[in-house]
C-alpha positions in Angstrom: 31.0 52.0 18.2 27.5 51.2 16.9 27.5 49.3 13.6 24.5 49.9 11.4 23.6 47.1 8.9 22.0 48.6 5.8 20.5 47.0 2.7 17.9 47.7 0.0 14.4 46.6 -0.6 15.5 43.9 -3.1 16.5 41.7 -0.1 12.8 40.8 0.3 13.0 40.7 4.1 9.8 41.4 6.1 9.1 44.4 8.3 9.5 42.1 11.3 13.0 41.2 10.2 14.0 44.8 9.9 12.6 45.6 13.3 14.0 42.5 15.1 17.5 42.9 13.8 17.5 46.8 13.5 18.3 46.7 9.8 18.0 49.9 7.9 16.4 49.5 4.4 16.6 51.9 1.5 13.9 51.4 -1.1 14.3 51.0 -4.9 11.7 52.8 -7.0 8.8 51.1 -8.7 7.3 52.9 -11.7 3.7 52.0 -12.5 1.2 53.8 -14.8 3.3 57.0 -14.8 3.7 57.2 -11.0 6.8 56.5 -8.8 6.5 54.4 -5.7 8.9 53.4 -2.9 9.3 49.6 -2.9 7.9 48.0 0.3 6.9 51.5 1.6 4.3 53.1 -0.7 3.4 50.1 -2.9 2.8 46.5 -2.0 4.1 43.5 -3.9 0.5 42.3 -4.3 -0.4 45.5 -6.2 2.5 45.0 -8.6 1.6 41.4 -9.3 -2.0 42.2 -9.8 -1.1 44.9 -12.3 1.1 42.5 -14.2 -1.7 40.0 -14.4 -3.8 42.8 -16.0 -1.1 43.3 -18.6 0.6 46.3 -17.2 4.4 46.6 -17.2 5.9 48.1 -14.0 9.5 49.2 -14.2 12.0 49.7 -11.4 14.8 52.3 -10.8 17.8 52.1 -8.5 18.0 53.7 -5.1 18.6 57.4 -5.5 22.1 58.6 -4.7 20.6 61.4 -2.6 18.9 58.7 -0.4 22.3 57.1 0.2 24.0 60.5 0.9 21.4 61.4 3.5 21.6 58.1 5.2 25.4 57.9 5.2 25.8 61.5 6.5 23.3 60.9 9.3 25.4 57.9 10.6 28.6 59.8 10.0 27.4 62.6 12.2 26.2 60.2 14.9 29.6 58.4 14.9 28.1 55.1 13.8 29.8 52.7 11.4 27.9 51.4 8.4 27.9 48.1 6.4 25.7 48.3 3.4 24.9 45.1 1.6 23.7 45.7 -1.9 21.6 44.0 -4.6 23.8 42.5 -7.3 25.5 45.2 -9.4 24.6 43.0 -12.4 20.9 43.7 -11.8 20.8 47.3 -10.7 22.9 50.5 -10.5 22.1 50.7 -6.8 25.6 49.5 -5.8 27.3 52.1 -7.9 25.1 54.8 -6.5 26.1 53.8 -3.0 29.8 53.6 -3.8 29.6 57.1 -5.3 28.0 58.5 -2.2 30.4 56.6 0.1 33.3 58.5 -1.5 31.5 61.9 -1.4 30.5 61.5 2.3 34.0 60.4 3.3 35.4 63.6 1.8 33.4 65.6 4.5 33.7 62.9 7.2 37.1 61.3 6.7 36.8 59.2 9.9 33.5 57.7 8.9 33.8 53.9 8.9 31.8 52.4 6.1 31.9 49.3 3.9 29.7 49.1 0.7 29.5 45.5 -0.5 28.2 44.2 -3.8 26.7 40.9 -2.7 26.0 39.5 -6.2 22.8 38.3 -4.6 19.1 39.1 -4.9 15.8 38.5 -3.1 16.2 36.3 0.0 19.7 35.2 -1.2 20.6 38.8 -0.3 18.3 38.6 2.7 20.0 35.7 4.3 23.4 37.5 4.0 21.9 40.6 5.6 20.3 38.6 8.4 23.7 37.0 9.2 25.4 40.4 9.3 22.7 41.8 11.5 22.9 38.9 14.0 26.6 39.5 14.3 26.2 43.2 14.8 23.7 42.6 17.5 26.2 40.3 19.2 28.8 43.1 19.2 31.0 41.4 16.6 33.9 43.5 15.3 33.4 45.5 12.1 36.0 43.6 10.1 34.7 40.2 11.2 31.1 41.1 10.1 32.5 42.2 6.7 34.6 39.1 6.2 31.8 36.7 7.3 29.2 38.5 5.1 31.6 38.1 2.1 32.0 34.4 2.9 28.2 33.9 3.0 27.5 35.8 -0.2 30.2 34.0 -2.1 28.5 30.6 -1.3 24.9 31.6 -1.6 23.0 29.6 -4.2 19.9 31.0 -6.1 17.8 28.4 -7.8 14.5 29.6 -9.3 11.8 29.1 -11.9 9.4 31.6 -13.4 6.0 31.2 -15.0 7.0 33.3 -18.0 10.6 34.0 -18.8 9.4 36.9 -21.1 9.3 39.2 -18.0 13.0 38.7 -17.3 13.9 38.8 -21.0 12.0 42.0 -21.7 13.8 43.7 -18.8 17.2 42.6 -20.0 17.7 40.7 -16.7 18.8 37.4 -18.3 21.3 36.4 -21.0 21.5 33.3 -23.2 17.8 33.1 -23.5 17.5 32.3 -27.2 17.1 28.6 -26.5 14.2 29.3 -24.1 12.2 31.8 -26.0 9.5 30.2 -28.1 9.2 27.1 -26.0 7.9 28.7 -22.8 4.4 27.2 -23.1 5.9 23.7 -23.1 8.6 23.9 -20.5 9.4 25.4 -17.2 12.8 27.2 -17.2 15.2 26.6 -14.2 17.6 29.5 -13.6 20.4 30.3 -11.2 22.8 33.1 -10.3 26.3 33.1 -11.7 28.6 36.0 -10.6 25.5 38.1 -9.9 23.8 37.4 -13.3 20.6 35.5 -13.9 21.5 32.5 -16.1 19.1 29.9 -17.5 20.2 26.5 -16.3 17.8 23.9 -17.7 14.5 23.4 -19.5 12.1 21.0 -17.7 8.8 19.7 -18.9 6.1 19.9 -16.3 5.6 22.0 -13.1 6.0 19.0 -10.7 9.2 18.0 -12.3 10.8 21.5 -12.0 10.3 21.5 -8.2 11.7 18.0 -7.9 14.7 19.2 -10.0 15.2 22.2 -7.7 15.6 19.8 -4.8 18.0 17.7 -6.7 20.1 20.7 -7.5 19.9 21.6 -3.8 21.1 18.1 -2.9 24.0 18.4 -5.4 25.2 21.9 -4.4 24.2 22.3 -0.8 26.3 21.3 2.1 25.4 20.6 5.7 21.8 21.6 4.9 20.4 20.5 8.3 22.3 23.4 10.0 21.2 26.0 7.6 18.3 28.5 7.3 16.8 27.7 3.9 14.8 30.5 2.2 12.0 30.4 -0.3 10.6 33.5 -2.0 7.6 33.6 -4.2 5.8 35.9 -6.7 2.4 35.8 -5.0 2.3 32.0 -4.9 2.4 31.2 -1.2 0.7 27.8 -1.7 3.4 26.7 -4.1 6.1 28.0 -1.7 4.6 26.0 1.2 4.5 22.9 -1.0 8.2 23.3 -1.9 9.0 23.8 1.8 7.1 20.6 2.7 9.1 18.7 0.0 12.3 20.0 1.6 11.2 19.0 5.1 10.4 15.5 3.9 13.9 15.2 2.5 16.0 17.0 5.1 15.7 17.9 8.8 16.7 21.6 8.1 17.2 24.1 10.9 14.6 26.6 9.5 12.7 27.5 6.3 12.0 31.2 5.8 9.2 32.0 3.3 8.6 35.6 2.1 6.9 37.2 -0.9 9.2 38.5 -3.6 9.1 42.3 -3.4 8.3 44.8 -6.1 11.9 45.5 -7.1 12.5 41.9 -8.1 8.9 40.9 -8.8 8.4 43.6 -11.5 11.0 41.7 -13.6 10.4 38.1 -12.5 6.6 38.2 -12.6 3.8 36.4 -10.8 4.3 32.7 -10.0 8.1 32.9 -9.6 9.5 30.5 -7.0 13.1 30.9 -5.8 15.1 28.7 -3.4 18.2 29.9 -1.5 20.8 27.9 0.4 24.6 27.8 1.0 27.0 25.5 -0.9 29.3 25.5 2.2 28.8 24.6 5.8 27.5 27.6 7.8 29.7 26.6 10.7 33.0 27.0 8.8 
């Protein structure tokens, strides 16, 4: 039985990743100046960031239930199994839409094998989990093992990031506990992390250089067996900064690989230009 790995555009993987690992992606919607666009398909991340720099306020919408229904029914008819790895349910209604359509499609195709997983991850944190699942699927790993391994990876995925302006996240309702940060944004760089799928402010740090140094300190404190990991960095149209952070990591650890991608529109519309995010596991990848 063929196993199709599915995810949504909030994973921030590249077109090359989708093609290489035969990953099926469903797009979130980006709303800009009264028009709807399909994230990663009909609008580029660069367009979204440029519009935000001009003072525009793009919004996003979850993946349509109909998109899930069409995709799931297609695989059910073909006799394929599906593992769908979703953006955190704390950040989007996409997971709930997928669960709803899973139930509906299974009423018509009771033998359809499908697992819809709320990863509690975002951006390349989600992307790394998806890549692991896709590698296993290509190696003909059993369905249940792919599911269990994916859940292990997502439970141990760390998200450490900083934004140029926390106002974007605050305005979109994407962070809580922000009172201590608002009003001091011009003087400090906020450091945030993910906690049970939610974006939570972690620390306030004075100075841009210090915040990147602190990101590596947190990575050192939380990461395990880093040299055997693929580390990921995603950025809000700030490739030079992402490369600088990657070089800082290489100087400190002999890591297996560092993957750098731009943050897509679905996440970038809320995080804003200049965002830098770091992803790694707090457990050994070989366990």
